[in-house]
N, C-alpha and C positions, 0 to 999 in steps of 0.2 A: 754426304756420301759422294764419291767420285763417279761421274757419269762418263760413259764412252763418248768420244768426240762426235760421232754421228748423232747421238741422242741430244747432246747439247745444241746442235744445230737445229733439231726439230723443236726444241723448247724455246729457242731464242725468238723465232718468228712471231709466235703468239704474244710474247711479252712486249715486243716492239709495238704491236697493234694495241695491246692493253695500255701501254704508256701514251700512245696517241689519244686513246679515249680519255685517259686521265687529264691530259692537257686541255681537251675540249670541255670537260665537265668542271674543271677546277674553278673557272670564274663563276659559273652558275652556283656551285655549291658554297663557295667562299663568301659570297656577298648577298645570298638570299636571306630572307627573313625566316627565322626559325619559330616553330611552334613548340609547345610542351611535348616532349617525346619520351618514350620509354628508353631512348638511347641517351639519357642524361647521365651525369656522373654517378648519381645514386643507383640508376638502373644497371649500370655497368658493373657495379659491385657484385661479387659472387654471393649467392645465397649462403648464409651461415648454416652451420649444421643444425642449429636450433630451428631456423626457419624452414629447412628442408624437412625435418621431422614433423613440423607442424603443418606442412603442406597438406591441403585437403584433396582427396581423390573421390571419384564417384563410381568407379568400375566394379568395386567389390560388392557393394550393397545397394547400388542405384540411389544413393544419397551421399551428401558430403560427409566425409569422416576423415579424421587425421590419419596420415600415412602410418604413423607409429602405432596406431590402434587397429589397423586393417588386418583381418583374419584371413590372409591370403598371401601367396608368393607373388607379390606385386613389386615391380620396379617402375620408377618414373624417370623418363627422359625429359629434362626441362629444356626450355628455350636456350638457356645458357650452355647446356651440354651440346646441343645441336650446333650452336654458333661456334663453340670452341673446337669442334671436330672438323669443321670445314666441309660437312656433308652437302651435296648438291641436290639429292633427291630423297624422297621418303624412304625407299629401301636402304639407302646409305645411312640415314638417320637411325633406322631400326638396328643397324649393327651395334649401336651403343647400348642395347639392352643385353645384359649378360645372361639373361634367361631365355634368349631366343637362339635358334640356329638359322643363320643367314648366309647364303652363298650366292654369288653372282654367276650366272650361267652363260650369258652372252651380253651383247650391248644393251638389250632391252628386257631380258628375262632374269628372274630371281627365284630361288628356292628358299622359302621362309616358313619356319614352323617353331613350335615350342614342344619340348619333351619328346622329340623324335618324330618319325614318320615324315621326314622332309623330302620333298621333290618339287619339281616345277608345278605339278598338279596336286600339291598338298591340300588335303581336304578336312583337316581336323582343327583348324584355327579360324576363329571368327574375328573379322576386322570391321571396325566402325570408324567413320569420319564424321564428327559432329552429330552422332546419333543415327547416321545413315549406314546401313549394312552394305558393304561392297562385296558382292557375291554373284557368281554365275551358276545357275542350276545345270549348266552343261556338264560340269564335273565337281560341283560343290566346293569350289575354291575361289581364288582371287587372281585376276589379271593385274599383276603389279605394274605393268608398263603404262597403265592409264590412271594409276593412283597418284596424282600429282597435286602439289600445293606450293604456294609461296612459303618456303620454310620459315621466313621471318615472321609469318602470321601464326605459326603454331605456338600455343601456350605451353602444352606438355603432351607427352604420349604416355599413357598408362598401359603397362604390359603385365598381364596376369598370366603366369604359367600354371596350368591346372584347369580343371573343368569350371565353366561358368554358365552351364546350360540352364540352371534354375532361373536365373535372371534374364539371360540373353538368348536362350533357345538352342535349338539343334545346331550342330557344327561347332559350338563352343566346347569342344571335347578336350583338347590339350591346352587351350589358352584363348585369351581375348586381347586384341590390340585395340585400344580406344584412343584415337587421335582427336585432340580437342584444340580448336583454334581460339585466338584471342577475341574478346569482346571488341566491337568496333570503336568503342569509346577510348580504347587503349591503343589505337592505331591512327591517331590524328596526324594530319600533314602529309607531305609527299615522301615517298620512299622509292628510290630507283637504284638498280644494280645492273652491272654488266660484268661478264666473266669470259675468259678465253684461255685455252691451254692446249697441250699436245694431244689429248684425247677428247677435248671439249671444243669443237669448232665454234661454239657460241652459246651464251646463256644471257638472258635479259629479263628483267622484271620491272614493272611500274605499278605503284599502288598509291591511291590517295584516299584519305579518310577525313571526316569532319562531322560537325553537328548541324542538323536541321533545326533542332530546338534543344532545350536543356534535357529533354527526356528522350530525344530521338537522335541516334548517331548512325553513321554509315561508313562503308569503305567500298571501293571499287578497285579491281586489280586485273592485271594481265601478266602472264609469265610464259616463257618458252625457252626451249633449249634444243640443241642437237648434240648427240653423243657420237663419237667417232667409231669407225669400224674396228673389229678385232681380227686376230689371226687364229688359225687352228693349230693343232699340235705339230704340224709339219711346216710351220712358219708361213703358210699361205694366207695372204690377206683376204678376208671375206667382206663382202659389201653389206654388212649388217648394221650400218649406222641407223640411229634412232632419233627421230625428232618428235617434239611434243609442244603444243600450244594450248594454253588454258586461260580463261578469264572468268570473272564473276563479281558478284556484289553481295554484301551482307548489311542488314539493318538490325539494330538493337533498339527496342522501344521499351522504356520503363514507363508503362502507361499509368501506373499508380504504385503506391507502396506495396500493393498486394499482387500486382500483375506485371509480368515481363514477357515480352514477345520477341522472338528471333525469326528472321526470314533470310534465307540464303539461297543463292542460285549460282550454279557453275556450268560452264560449257567448255568442251575440249575437242581437239582433234589431234591425231597422232599417226605416225608411220612406223609402227614396230615392224622390224624386219629380221626376225631371228634366223631364218634360213639363209639370208644373204642374197642380194641380187634380185629379189622378187619385189618390185616396187608397187605391186598391186595390193599388198597387205595394208589395210587401213583400219583405224579404230576411231570412233567418235562417240560423243554422248553429251547428255545434259541432265541436270538434276535440280530439284528445288525442294527445300526443307522448310517447314514452318513449325515452330514450337511455342507453346503457351504454358507458362507456369503461373498458377494462381494459389495464393495463400488464403485458405478458407478461414482459418482462425489460428490461434497459437498452438492448437493441437492437430491441425490437419492442413494438408495442401495436396494439389494434384498437378499433373503435367500431361498435356496432350500434344502429340507430335504426329505430323502427317508429312510424308514425302513421296515424290515421284522421281523415278530414275529411269532414263532411257539410254541404253548402250547398243551400239552397232559395231560389228567387227567383220571385216572381210579377210579371211585367212589366206586368200590367194586361191587360184584355181577355181574361183567362183563359189567356194563354200563360205556361207555367211551365217552369222548369228545376230538376231534382232531380239532384244529383250526389253520389255516395258514392265516396270515394277511399281505397284501402288501399295503403300504401307501406312497403316494407322495404328498408333500405339498410345494407350492411356494407362496411367498409373496413379494410384492414390496412396498417400501415406497418412496414417492416423495414429496419434498417441492414445493408447487405450488406458494408460495409467503411468505413474511415475516409473520410468525405466522399462516401459513396455510399448513397443512400436510395431504396428502391423502395416505392411506394404503389400499391395495387391494391384493387379492390372490385367488388361486385355490387349491382345495384338491380333491384327488381321493383315495378311499379305496376299496380294494377287499378282501373279507373274504371267504375262503373255509372252511365251517363248516360241520363236520361229527360227527355223533354219532353212537354208537353200541347199538341198541335198545334191550330191553327185551321183553318177551312175553306180559306182561301186562303194560309196561312202555315204552313209545316211543315218538319220535318226527318224524313227517311225513311231508316231506320226510326225510330219514336218512341223506342224503347229500344235502346241499343247498349252492348255490353261492349267497353271499350277496354283493351288490354293494352300495356304497355311494359316491356321488360327490357333490361338493359345490363351490359356489362363494361368496366371501364376499368383502365388501368395507366399509371403515370407514373414515370419514372426520373430522379433528380437526381444528377448526377455533378460533383464538385468537381474540375475539371481542374487548377487551380492553387490551392493551399491558401488559403482565405479571400479569394480574388480572383476566379477565373473559374469560373462554374458553367454547366453545360449541363443543360437540362431537356427531355426528350422524352416524349411521352405520346400516348395515343389512347383514344377511347371507341368501342365498337361497340354500337349500339343498334337494337333492333327494335321497330317499331310496326305497328298494324293496317293502315295505309294504304299505306305505301311499302316495307315490309319492312325490310331492314337499311340503316342509315345509318352512315357512318364519319366521325369527327371527330378528326383528329390535330392535334398542336400541338408546336411546337419553339421553345424560348426559350434565349437566351444572356444571361448576366448578368455584368458586370464591376464589381467593387467596388474602387475605386482606393484607394491609400494615403492619400488626402486625404478619405476619407469620402464620396466620390461614388459613385453607382450609375448605370451605363449599361447599358441592356438593349435587346434586339431580339427580335421574335417573328414567326412565321408560323403561321397557324391556318386550319382549315376548320371551319365551323359550318353547321348546318341549322335551318330553321324547318319542322317537320313539319306536314302538313295538319291543319286543324281540321275540325269537323263542318260548319261553314258552307262550306268549300271543296268538300266531297264530297257532303254529304247534304241541302243546303238546297234548298227549293222555294218560290217565290213565284208564285202563280197570278194571272193577269189575270181569269180566270173558271174555274169548275170544269173540270178536265181541260185547261186551256189555260195552261201555265206561261209566266211572263214572265221569271223569273230562275231559274237552276238551277245547282247544283254539278255537278262533273264527276268521273267515276270515274278520269279520267286526270290529275287534278291532282297535281303533283309537289311534293316538298319544295323550298322556296326555299333557295338555297345562298349561302355567303359564303366567299371566300378573302381573308383579311385579312393585311396586313403592317403591323407597328408598330415603332416605336423610341422610346425614352424616356430621360430623364435626370432624376435626383433628387439634390439636394445641399443641404447646409447651408452656404450661402455665407459667412455671418457667424455670430457667436455668437447673434444674435437674428433671423436671416433664413434661411429655407429656401425652395427653389423646386423645382418639378417641371414637366417639359415632355414631352408625348407627341405624336408625329405618326403619322398612319396613312393607309393607302391600302386601301380596301375595294372588292372586285370582286364585285358581286351578280349572280345569275342566277336565273331561274325565279320572278321576283316576280309577284304576282297581278295579273291583268288581267280585264277584262270584255269578252268577245268577242260581237259581234252574231250573231244567227242568220241563217238563209238568207232571201233575199228572198221575197216582197215586204215582209213586215212585220219581218223581222230579229229574230224571237224564236223560241225563248227566248235570252236573253242568258246565256251560260255563263262560269264562272270557268276561267281557264287561267293559264299561266305565261309570258306574252308580253313581259315587261319585263326588261331587264338593264342593267348599266352600273356605273360606279365612283362612289364618293364619296371625298373626302379632306378632311383638315383637321388641326388641331392643338389641343391643350388645354394651357393654361398655368395653373398654380396656385402660390400662394405663401402663406407664413405669416410674419408679422413681429411681433416683440414688442419695441416701443420701450422699454417699462418693465415692471417686474414686474406692474403693475396694469393694463396695457393690452395687449390682443391683437388683431391684425388678421389676417384670412385672406380669401382670395378667389381669383378666377380669371377667365380669358377663354377663350372657345372660338370657333373658326372652322370652319365646315362648308360644303362645296360638294358638291352632287350633280349627276351628269350622266347620269341615267337616260334610256333611250330604248326605244321600242317595237321589237321584233324585226321583221324583214321579213315573217314569216309571221303576224304578229299585226295585228288591227284594233281594238285596245283603244279603247273608246269614251271612256275618260278621258284618253287621251294620256299615259300614264305618270305621272299626277299624283294618283291616288286613294290611294296608300299613305301619303302623309305631307304635312305642311305645316310646314316647319322654318325657324327663323331662321338666317341666315348668321352673324351675330355675336351674342354675348351675354357679359355680364360680371357679376360679383358681388363686392361688398366687404362683409364683416361685421366690425363693431367691437364689442368687449366690454371695458368699463371697470369696474373695481371701485374704488369711492370710499370713503374712510374714513367711518365711521359706519354701515356696513352698507348703503350704497347701491350699486346696479348700474345702468349705463347701456349699453344695447345698441342697435345700429342694423344694418339690412341694406339695402344699396342694390343694386338690380338694374337692368340694362338688357337689353331683349330687342328684337332687330331685327325688322323687319316680316316678316310671313308672306306668301308670294307668292300662293298659290291654295288656298282663297279668301283674298282680301287682308285682312290685319289690320295696322293701323298699328303702328309701333314704340312702345314705352312705357318709361318709367323708373318704377320703384316704390321706395318707401322705407317701411320698417317701423321703428318706434322703441319701445323698451321701457325703462321706468324701474321698478326694483324696490327695495324697502326691507326689509331684514332687521331687524325691530324687536327681536327677541331670538332665542334659540336655537330657538324653536319657532314663531314667528309671522312671516309675511312677507306683504307685499302688493305688487302691481305693477299698472301700467297700460301697455297696449300699443296703439299706433296702427298700423294696417296700410294700405298704399296711400295714404299721407297726402298725396302730391303732387297728386292730382287727385280730383275728386268721384267719378268712375267711369271705367272704361276697359274695352275689349274685349281678351281674351287669345286666344281661339280660336273659330272658327266650325265647328261640327260639321254633318254632313249632316242630323242631326235630334237634338234639337229646335231651336227657334229660338235665335239668338245671345243671350247674356246679358251684361249689364254688371256688372263686378266693382266694387263700391262701396268707398269709404273706410269703414273700420271702426275703432272704438275700444272696447276692453273692459277691465274691471278684474277682478282676481282676488285672492282671499285664500287663503293656504296655511298649514296648521297641521301641525306634526310633534310627536308625543309619544312 
């Protein structure tokens, strides 16, 4: 695509610097000693369709099962998909899931959800990274600007659209994102990368992995980047550049044939700056996860996981959030008989949540201890051998605000003699109150509240009905289809106060209504060297204000969602070590606030020069100079610009 002259000048400078880095690293990469690496000729080969269908996932039933047999609307983003796309961050990688709504808001903020209710403060999607829930009780959502990983170390991302509360708990209402990184035994040797581009002032990563013994392997890594500033709709440049640095270590210990232990620790610091120009905005944190899996016998095993997560964020103007989370989770799986499996477990979570209040902006009390504990059980019964399976389960969970919540689930799966899977499910899920729902206060003047949380705020509920079909129609073509009908109640509203001034405005549960839609996904492999994957989603919501509610937002504040969207990703391996990848996306218009529909195209060209050296060039959003993807309530809307960046990778 022809670029204007001034844009070509902007792109050229970064690539001159990239070329200099290439010259500096070339001697090191070309003559270093190589280890066995996932980046071998075999590893570069794309997963065949048969291998993809046999891929094992854990997010649907908390046990390994083949993707083709999973009774859920699940999509898997593999390492190959991430690599072929040229994604730089975790949110960019999530764009590859056709069953997610993903929109970039500014340099550091994203709106990400499944099956609607999308906004920057989306609160109906549960996100896990290696078993650790990333969640803030401030608003029951995710700060995406600090969810960072070295993308090379991701094994796969499992994305479930639809409720997963029976297994994963409250807030897994519309979906679950489970990011799973590689075992450290699969990341031996040195990995280094550097990148630069017109909207990417710099990106660099360094990782080294090895073995301490035949049973104990490790890796240690550091990664960081800086994203450039954006412009608003009037072409004014805003100083909202975003930097992030993270490092960590992982140990994998195969203590015996029956025992496996994983220990991970990460630490990060970042400067998200969504408003632009406010350099006081800071975010930092650290976390540690320990997991032990023990095989008791051929009929039973259990897993114990413990993690600690500390996050601190200064939003600017001296308002801060300090959160310490302690979580312990135990689950046991037992084969009661042939084709009969019982899985059950306990979870306890304690969160020490503290804020530094402002004079007119506060959470009361400023410090609050939040407890959550739960018990779940799920029974899988094979009614007809290798054909008909019934799964019934429930989670009982208690929280500070609403007491006990019940989240049952019933699924039926039929595996036909022709390799097809047909499934249906009915579930109940809840979104428990966050501190903003109960404890928030915004004052018009001292002792004069303008907006206030409510002690009577309830958990939002969902009754979901789903049905799906998954099949390998041809040797080189597989498809999956999921349809759903969701019935929501107790959705958050803003209720005006008494006359004459109608303040304070309080949060309540005055919206209900259904949404429905379907999700189609397919993978096609025309040749061994060419893989295509993608999907289409249709979503329709019919939310309405209850008769006893006077919601000032008219049932529109919870989300802004496209009715239609589709994605097609192509990955081609060319003789001579070349790779060519494209990602084409279409997102329908957003109704309120209105955002025009857009089509985006990302293109990546990579060259494996030898076993240890690789370079690639990626263009993102190349069909237009800039476009708008989402309008938040604050800060001002930002234009997403065309970007081009180059990268060099070295493996030793």
